[in-house]
Structures are given as C-alpha cells and as structure tokens.
C-alpha positions as CSV (number, residue, x, y, z in Angstrom):
1,X,0.0,0.0,0.0
2,X,2.7,2.3,0.8
3,X,4.5,1.6,-2.6
4,X,1.1,3.1,-4.2
5,X,1.5,6.4,-2.3
6,X,5.0,6.5,-3.3
7,X,4.1,6.1,-7.1
8,X,1.2,8.6,-6.7
9,X,3.3,11.2,-5.1
10,X,6.0,10.9,-7.8
11,X,3.6,11.1,-10.7
12,X,2.0,14.1,-9.1
13,X,5.4,15.8,-8.7
14,X,6.4,15.0,-12.1
15,X,3.1,16.3,-13.5
16,X,3.4,19.6,-11.4
17,X,7.2,19.9,-12.3
18,X,6.4,19.4,-16.1
19,X,3.4,22.1,-15.9
20,X,5.6,24.4,-14.2
21,X,8.4,24.2,-16.7
22,X,6.2,24.2,-19.7
23,X,4.2,27.5,-18.4
24,X,7.5,29.2,-17.8
25,X,9.0,28.4,-21.2
26,X,5.9,29.1,-23.4
27,X,5.4,32.5,-21.4
28,X,8.4,33.9,-23.0
29,X,8.7,35.9,-26.3
30,X,11.3,33.3,-27.5
31,X,8.8,30.5,-27.4
32,X,6.6,32.2,-29.6
33,X,9.3,33.0,-32.3
34,X,10.5,29.4,-32.0
35,X,7.0,28.1,-32.7
36,X,6.7,30.3,-35.6
37,X,10.0,29.3,-37.2
38,X,9.1,25.6,-36.8
39,X,5.7,26.3,-38.5
40,X,7.5,27.9,-41.2
41,X,9.8,24.9,-41.7
42,X,6.8,22.4,-41.5
43,X,4.7,24.6,-43.8
44,X,7.5,25.0,-46.4
45,X,8.2,21.2,-46.1
46,X,4.7,20.3,-47.0
47,X,4.4,22.8,-50.0
48,X,7.9,21.6,-51.4
49,X,7.5,17.9,-51.0
50,X,3.9,18.0,-52.2
51,X,5.0,19.8,-55.3
52,X,8.1,17.7,-55.9
53,X,5.6,14.6,-55.9
54,X,3.2,16.1,-58.2
55,X,5.8,17.2,-60.8
56,X,7.6,14.0,-60.6
57,X,4.6,11.5,-60.4
58,X,3.8,9.5,-63.5
59,X,0.4,8.8,-62.4
60,X,-2.2,11.4,-63.7
61,X,-4.8,9.8,-61.3
62,X,-7.0,12.7,-59.9
63,X,-7.1,11.1,-56.5
64,X,-3.5,11.2,-56.1
65,X,-2.9,14.5,-57.3
66,X,-5.9,16.0,-55.5
67,X,-4.4,14.8,-52.0
68,X,-0.9,16.2,-53.1
69,X,-2.6,19.6,-53.8
70,X,-4.5,19.4,-50.7
71,X,-1.3,19.2,-48.8
72,X,0.2,22.2,-50.8
73,X,-2.9,24.2,-49.7
74,X,-2.5,23.2,-46.1
75,X,1.1,24.0,-46.1
76,X,0.6,27.2,-47.7
77,X,-2.2,28.1,-44.9
78,X,0.2,27.1,-42.1
79,X,3.1,29.1,-43.7
80,X,0.8,32.3,-44.0
81,X,-0.8,32.2,-40.6
82,X,2.5,32.1,-38.9
83,X,4.0,34.6,-41.2
84,X,1.3,37.0,-40.2
85,X,1.8,36.2,-36.3
86,X,5.6,36.9,-36.9
87,X,4.8,40.1,-38.6
88,X,2.7,41.2,-35.6
89,X,6.0,41.0,-33.3
C-alpha cells in the first residue's frame, strides 16, 4: 500500500514539475518565435514535398494529385498564418 502512495506522489510531482516548466517556457517571447520558425519549416516542407511529388509523379490519377494539392494548400495556410503572427511581433 505504501508503494502505491510513493508512486502517486512521484507522478503528481512529475506532472506539477512539467506543468511549471511548460508554463515558464511558453510564457516567453522566445517560445513564440520558436513556434513560428518551426511552423515555417513545416509549412515549407509540406509545400515543397507535395509540389515535388506532383511534378515527378507518373500517375495522372486525380485522387493522388488531389491529395497532394491538398497538402500544398495546407502548407501554404500554415506558412501564411505563422508569417502574419511573426509580422505582428
């Protein structure tokens, strides 16, 4: 029974520590810039990778190309949203 209390105590302590560190890190201006830069990278990767697949693909099937075009749209939206947020700072 005592072992369960120790495990519960350790889990609660770890959750509290993680919450405190997360709030401290994400309350800074540096975290906002980091998230925006990572979103730029992710959006750019989606657009570049999907465009590369569209132009190098031999299958003209609409289904394959439609999903790739959808990835281009999502990547462009992610990039644009975080670009506007970055310009706000």
